[in-house]
Structure formats: structure tokens, C-alpha cells
C-alpha angles and dihedrals in degrees: 000000000000092000091052092053094046090048091052091049093050093044096050098118096137129211100296098170090051092051091047091052092048091049094049093046091049092050090049092051092049091051093047094048091045091051091053096042100040097087093048092046090049091053092049091049093049091049091050092050091048091052092050093047094047093046 
């Protein structure tokens, strides 16, 4: 029992390529969504600032 636990602890390298792929795909999705949403978010921000300034 003790040898099995110690073997699992020593052999815990993880799935590095899987995590790298997930990280890169997530970053890609964030960039794509940001590129599509940036103009609309900029317009909303400008309208909000204009309302605050004119208030």
C-alpha cells in the first residue's frame, strides 16, 4: 500500500500537452471574442461617458 502511494506521488507528471492545448485554445477564443466585441464595447463605453458628462 505504501509503495503504491509513493509511486503515484513520484509519477504525478500530469498531462502537460493537454494543459498547453487548453491554454492556447482558451487564449485564442478570448482574442477572437474580444476582436468581435471591441467595437460594440467601445460604443457602449463612449455612450456611458457622454451621459455622465452631460448629466
